[in-house]
LUMZAPA-936090 format. One line per 4 residues: number of its first residue (from 1); their letters; for each residue x, y, z of N, C-alpha, C, O. Coordinates in nm, 3 decimals, decimal comma. Atoms other than C-alpha are relative to their C-alpha. Example, Ala and Ser with C-alpha at 12.3 -4.5 7.8 and 13.67 -1.06 7.14 Angstrom:
<rs>
1) AS) 0,089 -0,119 0,000 1,230 -0,450 0,780 0,090 0,120 0,000 0,194 0,118 0,066 ~ -0,082 -0,119 -0,006 1,367 -0,106 0,714 -0,077 0,109 0,073 -0,026 0,220 0,090
</rs>
This chain:
<rs>
1) QDQL) 0,019 0,176 -0,067 10,254 9,786 10,275 -0,116 -0,055 -0,094 -0,228 -0,007 -0,080 ~ 0,076 0,099 0,068 10,077 9,570 10,054 -0,115 -0,046 0,061 -0,118 -0,131 0,151 ~ 0,147 0,062 -0,110 9,700 9,533 10,165 -0,110 0,078 -0,077 -0,090 0,190 -0,122 ~ 0,112 -0,044 0,026 9,348 9,582 10,049 -0,052 0,021 0,100 -0,027 -0,064 0,186
5) VQSG) 0,073 -0,092 -0,099 9,135 9,801 10,287 -0,167 -0,038 -0,045 -0,165 -0,090 -0,157 ~ 0,137 -0,017 -0,022 8,766 9,784 10,288 -0,098 0,068 0,101 -0,097 0,071 0,224 ~ 0,050 -0,033 -0,091 8,507 9,955 10,360 -0,170 -0,010 -0,049 -0,191 -0,085 -0,144 ~ 0,139 -0,012 0,027 8,089 10,023 10,339 -0,063 -0,116 0,030 -0,016 -0,185 0,122
9) GGSV) 0,060 0,132 -0,104 7,875 9,741 10,418 -0,111 0,064 0,069 -0,157 0,175 0,043 ~ 0,133 -0,035 -0,043 7,589 9,752 10,628 -0,119 -0,035 0,033 -0,103 -0,113 -0,061 ~ 0,160 0,027 -0,047 7,242 9,677 10,733 -0,145 0,055 -0,101 -0,179 0,173 -0,104 ~ 0,082 -0,067 0,119 6,959 9,716 10,454 -0,162 -0,090 0,023 -0,176 -0,204 0,066
13) QAGG) 0,089 0,103 0,000 6,607 9,612 10,436 -0,011 -0,040 -0,157 0,034 0,032 -0,246 ~ -0,013 0,042 0,090 6,524 9,369 10,161 -0,048 0,072 -0,144 -0,147 0,143 -0,125 ~ -0,003 -0,097 0,122 6,509 9,538 9,804 0,071 0,094 -0,007 0,090 0,137 -0,121 ~ -0,123 -0,143 0,004 6,769 9,844 9,904 0,135 -0,024 -0,056 0,177 -0,125 -0,112
17) SLNL) -0,142 -0,005 0,068 7,091 9,910 9,800 0,138 -0,007 0,098 0,097 0,030 0,208 ~ -0,118 -0,022 -0,084 7,450 9,903 9,991 0,126 0,014 -0,078 0,110 -0,037 -0,189 ~ -0,112 -0,042 0,096 7,786 10,001 9,831 0,101 -0,092 0,089 0,102 -0,088 0,212 ~ -0,119 -0,036 -0,075 8,101 9,852 9,909 0,130 0,055 -0,067 0,121 0,085 -0,187
21) SCEA) -0,102 -0,011 0,085 8,470 9,938 9,831 0,110 -0,025 0,039 0,103 -0,014 0,162 ~ -0,094 0,080 -0,023 8,814 9,795 9,853 0,116 0,102 -0,075 0,120 0,114 -0,197 ~ -0,086 -0,076 0,023 9,090 10,029 9,827 0,155 -0,134 0,020 0,189 -0,222 0,099 ~ -0,150 0,109 -0,024 9,453 9,860 9,726 0,125 0,128 0,036 0,141 0,242 -0,008
25) FGFT) -0,119 -0,108 -0,059 9,751 10,035 9,894 0,122 -0,123 -0,065 0,093 -0,240 -0,043 ~ -0,127 0,018 0,040 10,100 9,916 9,731 -0,034 -0,076 -0,160 -0,123 -0,030 -0,231 ~ 0,063 0,060 0,165 10,064 9,691 9,374 0,071 0,085 -0,090 0,046 0,041 -0,202 ~ 0,004 -0,091 0,054 10,217 9,979 9,219 0,076 -0,060 -0,134 0,039 -0,020 -0,245
29) DCWF) -0,043 0,072 0,138 10,428 9,762 8,958 -0,049 -0,115 -0,080 0,011 -0,195 -0,152 ~ 0,101 0,178 0,090 10,130 9,486 8,825 -0,111 0,066 0,015 -0,159 0,147 0,095 ~ 0,124 0,041 0,071 9,857 9,442 8,645 -0,064 -0,084 0,120 0,009 -0,166 0,176 ~ 0,075 0,133 -0,053 9,599 9,237 8,857 -0,184 -0,013 -0,021 -0,249 0,077 -0,074
33) DMYW) 0,178 0,002 0,012 9,210 9,168 8,846 -0,034 0,005 0,188 0,015 -0,039 0,292 ~ 0,098 0,007 -0,156 8,986 9,235 9,154 -0,127 -0,084 -0,034 -0,204 -0,086 -0,130 ~ 0,156 0,094 -0,035 8,714 8,973 9,298 -0,017 0,012 0,067 0,068 0,045 0,151 ~ 0,090 -0,050 -0,117 8,451 9,016 9,514 -0,044 -0,155 0,043 -0,082 -0,230 -0,048
37) YRQA) 0,048 0,148 -0,051 8,365 8,663 9,744 -0,087 0,082 0,084 -0,097 0,202 0,110 ~ 0,140 -0,019 -0,162 8,066 8,630 10,031 0,024 -0,106 0,053 0,018 -0,215 -0,004 ~ 0,068 0,123 -0,107 8,049 8,418 10,294 -0,130 0,017 0,087 -0,165 0,121 0,142 ~ 0,112 -0,003 -0,099 7,751 8,333 10,482 0,030 -0,092 0,112 0,097 -0,188 0,075
41) PGKE) 0,010 0,041 -0,063 7,738 8,201 10,794 -0,020 -0,181 -0,041 -0,099 -0,219 -0,127 ~ -0,003 0,167 0,029 7,786 7,784 10,783 0,000 -0,059 -0,145 -0,040 -0,167 -0,189 ~ -0,005 0,021 0,177 7,857 7,825 10,394 0,111 0,024 -0,015 0,182 0,081 0,068 ~ -0,162 0,000 0,095 8,162 7,815 10,184 -0,019 0,147 -0,027 -0,111 0,228 -0,011
45) REFV) -0,032 -0,202 0,062 8,296 8,166 10,049 -0,039 -0,071 -0,143 -0,027 -0,188 -0,179 ~ 0,042 0,068 0,133 8,158 8,155 9,696 0,066 0,162 -0,068 0,115 0,262 -0,014 ~ -0,038 -0,124 0,089 8,231 8,401 9,390 -0,123 0,076 0,004 -0,235 0,027 0,019 ~ 0,078 -0,081 0,040 8,060 8,692 9,339 0,020 0,090 -0,109 -0,085 0,129 -0,162
49) GAID) 0,008 -0,087 0,135 8,153 8,903 9,058 0,155 0,052 0,040 0,201 0,061 0,155 ~ -0,106 -0,030 -0,021 8,512 9,031 8,939 0,020 0,096 -0,141 -0,068 0,109 -0,226 ~ -0,010 -0,100 0,089 8,661 9,282 8,706 0,159 -0,041 0,014 0,220 -0,082 0,112 ~ -0,121 0,018 0,019 8,995 9,256 8,540 0,069 0,145 -0,084 -0,007 0,230 -0,131
53) RGGH) -0,088 -0,104 0,038 9,270 9,515 8,410 -0,072 0,081 -0,125 -0,068 0,204 -0,121 ~ 0,077 -0,092 0,110 9,063 9,628 8,077 -0,135 -0,006 0,029 -0,212 0,010 -0,066 ~ 0,121 -0,069 -0,034 8,753 9,668 8,268 -0,115 -0,103 -0,019 -0,231 -0,091 0,020 ~ 0,123 0,123 -0,011 8,580 9,316 8,177 -0,046 0,013 0,128 0,009 0,066 0,224
57) RWYA) -0,009 0,030 -0,157 8,393 9,222 8,450 -0,113 -0,124 -0,062 -0,181 -0,136 -0,164 ~ 0,126 0,151 0,006 8,178 8,861 8,512 -0,015 -0,004 0,129 0,066 0,026 0,217 ~ 0,053 0,050 -0,119 7,971 8,755 8,769 -0,075 -0,140 0,017 -0,112 -0,217 -0,072 ~ 0,055 0,155 0,001 7,828 8,446 8,939 -0,157 0,027 -0,051 -0,212 0,133 -0,081
61) DFVN) 0,105 0,017 0,068 7,518 8,324 8,821 -0,184 0,097 0,110 -0,284 0,160 0,074 ~ 0,129 -0,078 -0,039 7,270 8,446 9,116 0,010 0,156 0,039 -0,077 0,203 0,113 ~ 0,036 -0,104 -0,014 7,363 8,796 9,114 -0,092 0,077 -0,114 -0,129 0,194 -0,106 ~ 0,129 -0,058 0,091 7,113 8,837 8,798 0,014 0,134 -0,057 -0,094 0,159 -0,111
65) RRFT) -0,019 -0,094 0,030 7,228 9,167 8,698 -0,024 0,155 0,142 -0,019 0,277 0,123 ~ 0,019 -0,125 -0,089 7,165 9,374 9,046 0,120 -0,011 0,070 0,100 0,033 0,184 ~ -0,139 -0,079 -0,043 7,536 9,405 9,146 0,079 0,045 -0,134 0,048 0,017 -0,249 ~ -0,085 -0,083 0,128 7,816 9,613 8,930 0,127 0,017 0,092 0,146 0,087 0,191
69) VSQD) -0,127 -0,037 -0,063 8,161 9,564 9,007 0,062 0,103 -0,110 0,039 0,102 -0,231 ~ -0,056 -0,083 0,074 8,355 9,830 8,889 0,123 0,057 0,050 0,156 0,037 0,167 ~ -0,112 -0,088 -0,106 8,687 10,072 8,936 -0,030 0,129 0,007 -0,051 0,195 -0,095 ~ 0,004 -0,178 -0,065 8,648 10,418 9,101 0,091 0,057 -0,170 0,205 0,016 -0,192
73) SAKM) -0,110 -0,074 0,068 8,787 10,627 8,779 0,022 0,151 0,027 0,021 0,231 -0,067 ~ 0,007 -0,109 -0,046 8,822 10,928 8,987 0,149 -0,043 0,112 0,240 0,036 0,135 ~ -0,111 0,020 -0,068 9,072 10,722 9,223 0,024 -0,133 -0,045 -0,047 -0,218 0,009 ~ -0,005 0,153 0,057 9,196 10,388 9,022 0,036 -0,066 0,105 0,022 -0,183 0,069
77) TVYL) -0,043 0,107 -0,044 9,323 10,214 9,308 -0,126 -0,042 0,099 -0,108 -0,133 0,180 ~ 0,122 0,058 -0,080 8,964 10,173 9,480 -0,111 -0,057 -0,105 -0,159 -0,003 -0,205 ~ 0,100 0,087 0,130 8,724 9,876 9,316 -0,175 0,026 0,104 -0,191 0,060 0,222 ~ 0,121 -0,020 -0,056 8,377 9,906 9,423 -0,096 -0,128 -0,046 -0,071 -0,198 -0,143
81) LEMN) 0,109 0,115 -0,013 8,085 9,650 9,458 -0,148 0,118 0,009 -0,163 0,187 0,110 ~ 0,108 -0,070 -0,008 7,750 9,843 9,381 -0,117 -0,121 -0,001 -0,133 -0,179 -0,108 ~ 0,077 0,104 -0,045 7,478 9,580 9,535 -0,129 0,099 -0,014 -0,126 0,213 0,031 ~ 0,174 0,009 0,057 7,063 9,616 9,399 -0,028 -0,057 0,048 0,044 -0,149 0,086
85) SLKP) 0,153 0,140 0,015 6,723 9,433 9,476 0,088 -0,030 0,107 0,150 -0,094 0,022 ~ -0,043 0,084 -0,051 6,925 9,303 9,745 -0,112 -0,104 0,100 -0,207 -0,050 0,158 ~ 0,072 0,104 -0,072 6,756 8,994 9,926 0,055 -0,074 0,127 0,175 -0,078 0,154 ~ -0,057 0,022 -0,156 6,781 8,846 10,274 0,100 -0,111 -0,030 0,206 -0,114 0,032
89) EDTA) -0,143 0,088 0,053 6,993 8,546 10,090 0,138 0,091 -0,032 0,244 0,037 -0,064 ~ -0,154 -0,047 0,056 7,273 8,793 10,010 0,062 0,056 0,139 0,153 0,139 0,137 ~ -0,090 -0,051 -0,086 7,360 8,838 10,382 0,097 -0,084 0,007 0,084 -0,206 0,012 ~ -0,126 0,071 -0,053 7,723 8,766 10,446 0,097 0,065 0,014 0,080 0,186 0,025
93) MYYC) -0,118 -0,144 0,000 8,062 8,927 10,464 0,042 -0,032 -0,089 0,078 -0,146 -0,120 ~ -0,080 -0,006 0,161 8,187 9,004 10,152 0,174 0,073 0,023 0,224 0,151 0,104 ~ -0,152 -0,011 0,026 8,553 9,025 10,048 0,046 0,028 -0,152 0,000 -0,014 -0,258 ~ -0,104 -0,059 0,118 8,789 9,179 9,801 0,113 -0,084 -0,013 0,154 -0,114 0,100
97) KAEN) -0,130 0,082 0,027 9,096 8,966 9,676 0,011 0,054 -0,140 -0,077 0,068 -0,224 ~ -0,070 -0,016 0,107 9,317 9,067 9,422 0,119 -0,081 -0,015 0,215 -0,089 0,062 ~ -0,079 0,127 0,065 9,486 8,776 9,186 0,038 0,058 -0,116 0,011 0,168 -0,165 ~ -0,023 0,022 0,143 9,626 8,709 8,886 0,103 0,141 -0,007 0,060 0,226 -0,085
101) FRDG) -0,093 -0,089 -0,033 9,927 8,967 8,970 0,074 0,007 -0,191 0,049 -0,091 -0,261 ~ -0,054 0,084 0,101 10,115 8,975 8,632 0,067 0,173 -0,053 0,013 0,276 -0,010 ~ -0,042 -0,079 0,059 10,346 9,232 8,425 -0,091 0,111 -0,095 -0,189 0,071 -0,159 ~ 0,107 -0,072 0,083 10,180 9,517 8,246 0,098 0,146 -0,080 0,216 0,178 -0,068
105) YFDG) -0,037 -0,130 0,029 10,218 9,845 8,069 -0,070 0,137 0,046 -0,186 0,154 0,008 ~ 0,051 -0,110 -0,031 10,144 10,169 8,206 0,071 0,083 0,063 0,180 0,047 0,106 ~ -0,048 -0,157 -0,014 10,224 10,517 8,299 0,106 0,043 -0,080 0,188 0,125 -0,038 ~ -0,059 -0,061 0,144 10,394 10,562 7,946 0,160 -0,156 0,006 0,242 -0,171 -0,085
109) AWHR) -0,101 0,105 0,033 10,652 10,235 8,019 -0,065 -0,165 0,102 -0,158 -0,181 0,181 ~ 0,037 0,147 -0,018 10,660 9,824 8,081 0,072 -0,006 0,184 0,178 0,033 0,232 ~ -0,025 0,025 -0,122 10,662 9,742 8,433 0,026 -0,156 0,029 -0,050 -0,208 -0,053 ~ -0,075 0,133 -0,082 10,795 9,398 8,579 -0,021 -0,025 0,137 0,059 -0,004 0,229
113) CSRV) 0,050 0,011 -0,134 10,553 9,290 8,862 0,062 -0,084 0,086 0,116 -0,184 0,037 ~ -0,083 0,083 -0,115 10,702 9,139 9,168 -0,098 -0,071 0,079 -0,053 -0,111 0,186 ~ 0,085 0,041 -0,034 10,409 9,004 9,260 -0,087 -0,130 -0,069 -0,190 -0,170 -0,014 ~ 0,029 0,114 0,073 10,331 8,713 9,026 -0,037 -0,122 0,089 0,039 -0,191 0,156
117) GANY) 0,025 0,122 -0,096 10,151 8,459 9,198 -0,063 0,020 0,150 -0,103 -0,067 0,226 ~ 0,027 -0,025 -0,151 10,065 8,629 9,515 -0,173 0,045 -0,030 -0,218 0,088 -0,136 ~ 0,149 -0,054 -0,018 9,676 8,705 9,617 0,023 0,101 0,105 0,132 0,105 0,163 ~ 0,053 -0,025 -0,129 9,548 8,915 9,878 -0,154 0,057 0,007 -0,238 0,092 -0,076
121) WGQG) 0,171 0,007 -0,034 9,231 8,953 10,087 -0,009 0,121 0,063 0,081 0,166 0,135 ~ 0,070 -0,116 -0,078 9,032 9,253 10,201 -0,043 -0,049 0,122 -0,095 -0,158 0,097 ~ 0,016 0,006 -0,131 8,967 9,226 10,596 -0,159 -0,040 0,001 -0,203 -0,051 0,115 ~ 0,149 0,003 0,021 8,571 9,162 10,477 -0,116 0,110 0,060 -0,092 0,208 0,130
125) TQVT) 0,099 -0,143 -0,036 8,270 9,384 10,542 -0,136 -0,080 -0,019 -0,169 -0,134 -0,125 ~ 0,100 0,039 -0,046 7,964 9,264 10,680 -0,145 0,058 -0,096 -0,166 0,179 -0,089 ~ 0,087 -0,018 0,064 7,649 9,269 10,445 -0,164 -0,040 0,072 -0,205 -0,155 0,053 ~ 0,118 0,097 -0,036 7,300 9,207 10,616 -0,135 0,054 -0,023 -0,155 0,171 0,010
129) VSS) 0,112 -0,048 0,061 6,939 9,224 10,471 -0,130 -0,069 0,055 -0,169 -0,185 0,045 ~ 0,132 0,042 -0,063 6,628 9,210 10,643 -0,126 -0,032 -0,066 -0,176 0,060 -0,131 ~ 0,153 -0,007 0,079 6,286 9,070 10,502 -0,089 0,123 0,059 -0,202 0,144 0,016
</rs>
């Protein structure tokens, strides 16, 4: 079944660190990009960072080099968001999102993606930073 399952998060004091993970199940015939978003109470969901199939990464301005998105080299279906120097304003529900599904060449063959145009959200995980 195609889905994203998140883990990690929790509570930490300001200046601390937390790691989030997002494991992708299914999607075996596609390339896709993994995005991270967050939503604080009463606020719009906002972009945090992303990584594409080639390992290129980009971030929202507020990240300011405190966060790192990556793909687990040991288990390529797992995506990570490492957060350092956390601030109270980082408190939010964090979501991963798989999007930009496309055909790709991997495992020695060209794969035609059956999910072009689709996107999938993780269930979300809470991050709380206290001052």
